[in-house]
C-alpha positions in Angstrom: 19.7 180.3 -3.9 18.8 181.6 -1.2 17.8 180.1 2.8 13.9 180.6 3.8 13.2 181.6 7.1 10.7 180.7 9.2 9.3 184.6 9.9 8.6 184.6 5.5 5.9 181.4 5.9 4.3 182.7 9.0 3.9 186.0 7.6 2.1 184.6 4.4 0.4 181.8 6.0 -1.3 184.7 8.5 -1.3 186.7 6.5 -0.9 189.1 9.7 1.3 191.9 7.9 -0.3 193.3 4.8 2.5 195.3 4.0 4.3 191.8 3.2 2.2 189.8 2.1 2.2 190.4 -2.0 5.7 190.3 -1.5 5.1 186.9 0.4 2.3 185.4 -2.0 4.8 186.4 -5.0 7.7 184.4 -3.8 5.6 181.1 -2.8 3.8 181.8 -6.8 8.3 181.6 -8.2 8.9 178.5 -5.4 5.2 177.2 -7.3 6.5 177.5 -10.7 9.9 177.1 -10.2 11.6 179.9 -11.5 13.5 180.2 -7.9 14.9 177.7 -5.3 15.3 177.9 -1.4 16.7 175.9 0.8 15.4 175.4 4.9 15.6 172.9 7.6 13.6 170.9 9.3 14.2 173.5 12.4 12.7 175.8 10.5 9.4 173.9 9.8 10.0 173.3 13.8 9.8 176.8 14.4 6.6 177.7 12.3 4.5 174.9 13.7 5.5 176.2 17.4 4.7 180.1 16.5 1.9 178.8 14.7 -0.1 176.6 17.7 1.6 179.3 20.3 -1.6 179.8 22.4 -0.6 183.3 22.8 0.3 183.9 19.2 -2.2 182.0 16.7 -3.4 179.3 18.2 -3.9 177.6 15.1 -4.3 173.2 16.0 -1.9 170.6 14.5 -4.5 170.2 11.7 -4.9 173.8 10.6 -0.9 173.9 10.7 -0.6 170.7 8.8 -3.4 171.6 5.9 -2.0 175.4 5.8 2.1 173.9 6.1 2.4 171.3 4.2 1.9 172.3 0.8 4.2 175.0 1.0 6.6 172.7 1.9 5.9 170.3 -1.1 6.4 172.8 -3.8 9.1 172.3 -6.4 10.9 175.5 -5.5 11.7 174.2 -2.0 14.4 172.3 -1.1 14.3 170.5 2.4 16.2 167.3 3.6 13.9 164.4 4.2 11.0 166.7 2.8 8.6 163.3 2.4 9.9 162.7 6.6 9.1 166.3 7.6 5.4 165.7 5.8 4.8 162.3 7.3 5.9 164.1 11.0 3.3 167.0 10.2 0.7 164.5 9.0 1.2 162.6 12.5 1.2 166.2 14.8 -2.5 166.6 13.1 -3.8 163.1 13.9 -2.3 163.4 17.7 -3.6 165.9 19.7 -1.1 166.2 22.5 2.0 165.2 20.4 4.4 167.6 19.9 6.3 168.5 16.7 9.9 167.4 17.8 8.1 163.9 18.6 6.4 163.6 15.4 9.0 164.2 14.2 11.7 161.6 15.8 8.5 159.1 15.3 8.7 159.8 11.3 12.6 159.5 11.5 12.4 156.5 12.8 9.8 155.3 10.6 12.0 156.1 7.5 15.3 154.4 9.5 13.4 151.5 10.5 14.4 151.3 14.4 11.0 150.7 16.2 12.5 151.3 19.5 13.3 154.2 21.4 14.9 155.3 24.6 12.7 157.7 26.0 11.2 158.7 29.7 8.2 160.7 27.8 5.1 158.3 28.4 3.7 159.5 25.3 5.3 157.2 23.0 3.3 154.7 24.4 0.5 155.5 22.2 2.2 154.4 18.9 3.2 151.4 20.0 2.6 149.9 16.8 5.4 152.2 15.1 7.4 152.5 17.7 8.4 150.9 20.9 9.7 152.8 23.9 12.4 151.9 26.2 13.8 153.1 29.8 17.6 152.9 29.9 
């Protein structure tokens, strides 16, 4: 097994480096077919989201990122701890403009763990009162 880095995902999603796109496409086909297994982590997903959303680079919306990234994460050849929670975070991120992915991931993990309150000064959590309650220390 090998580890999957963010730049491979970004190259595949954007197709901005034609010289490597065929190889990335072949890799994701093998991952789809189950002919190869890779491992990755949430920080890699967060980096992909950050780069794709960057106003200086790709300027993709949350919905566009979720639409392109989620199917890749769900490939059977991709091992990702808390895969379902990460996908739920992508859904939250796509549905809530102004919410950054890290905070969406926090909310998704809180829901998975059955935690209803978060210590935070970030008032944007107040928009999610039905899911989480923000408490200041």
